N, C-alpha and C positions, 0 to 999 in steps of 0.2 A: 295427339302423341305430343309433350310437350319437352323439347328438344333444346335444351340451355346451352347458348353460346361455348361456356367452362368446358362442362363436358366434352363438347368437340374438341377445345383447345387441350382438356387431359387428357383425352383420348390419341387424338394428333399426338399428342409429346409422348406418350408413353408407344405408340407405335415408331417413331423415330426410335428412344433408346433402346428398345427392342431389335429393331434393325441395325444399328450401331451396332449395338451388343455382340448381335450374330453377324454381322460382318468382318469385326475385329479380329470375332473366334475365328472365324474362317477362315483371315490372312493371314493367324496369328500361328494355324495348322499350315501353313502352305510353305511356313518358311522350315519342318522339318522337314522338307524334301532335301536332299543333297544341294548344296547351293548350286545354282545355274553362274556360270563364268559373266561375266558382264561384258559386254563386247562392245569397245567403246569403237573400235569401226564399226558398228550397227547402227548407234547415235553418232556419230562423224557422217556415217552413208547415209541417217535422214534429215541432219541439216543441211547436208551439202542440195540435196535435191531440193526440202522444200525451200531452203532460202538460193538455191543455184547459184552455190560458189563457184568460182571460178577455181582452177587450180594451187594456185599460190594461195589463194584465201581460207581451202580447205586446208593446204599443207598447215597452214598456222592455228586454224581451229583445232586442229588436231595434238598442235602442240600444247596450245592451249589445256584440253583437254586433258591430253599426259600428263601435265606440270600439277594441274588441282587433283589428279588419280587420288593417290596419297590421302589427299586431306579430306576427301568425301567419303570414303574406306575407314577413316578415324569418327568423323561422324556416325555412319552411317552402325560401326560397331560401340557407339559410343549411346545408343538409340535403344539397338535389340534389348539390353536388357532391363531397361525402364517400358519400354515398353510389356516385358515377360511378369517383372512384377507388378503393373497394373492391371494383368490376365488372374493373378491368384490370387489379385484382392478382391475384383471380381469374384469368383471363384469362391472365396470365403464367404461370402456376403451371400452369394445363391448358394451356398449350403446352409445358411443358419434360416434360406424361408423354404427349401426344395425336402419332401418326404424324403424320405433313405431309398425311396427305390427311385422316384426321379433326380437325387442327387447322383446312383449308381452310374442312372443311364447318360448322363451328361456325366461321368468316369469313361465308359463306354465310348461314347464322342469324341474324348476329347484322346482316349488311344489310338481309334481309327477314325481317324479327320476323313478319309476314303473310303467312305461303303459301299459305293457305286462302281468305283471300277470305271470310271469313262477314263473318256482320254483329260490330258492337262493341259490346261490353257497355255499358248505361248508364251516364254515371258516377254514381258513390255517391250517394245520397241522393236518387234520386229513383225 
């Protein structure tokens, strides 16, 4: 069997793209959960622990996190609609290559992202 390197590269690229799509597809559905409040305290505690901050340092770090919280929220709010637009573009392109049955299954997955009903992972930073 004669496998060429370009065939391996194409297979690897295709695997990467498929994995990236389904990873994004999965994460886009996680945002449908009720938003979990991001506890700045959790981040501050982690930074305090990892950097071994003193009491006064911790207080100053907390002030800095609180100072930039509105800007961080603004950036997150501006990115989410763009990600949703990209997801819809991907679905539109997929619709052109999938059979009607396959697309119906994709729609069903889109409507019910949590098929296993298993426990959800904890939010990042906890």
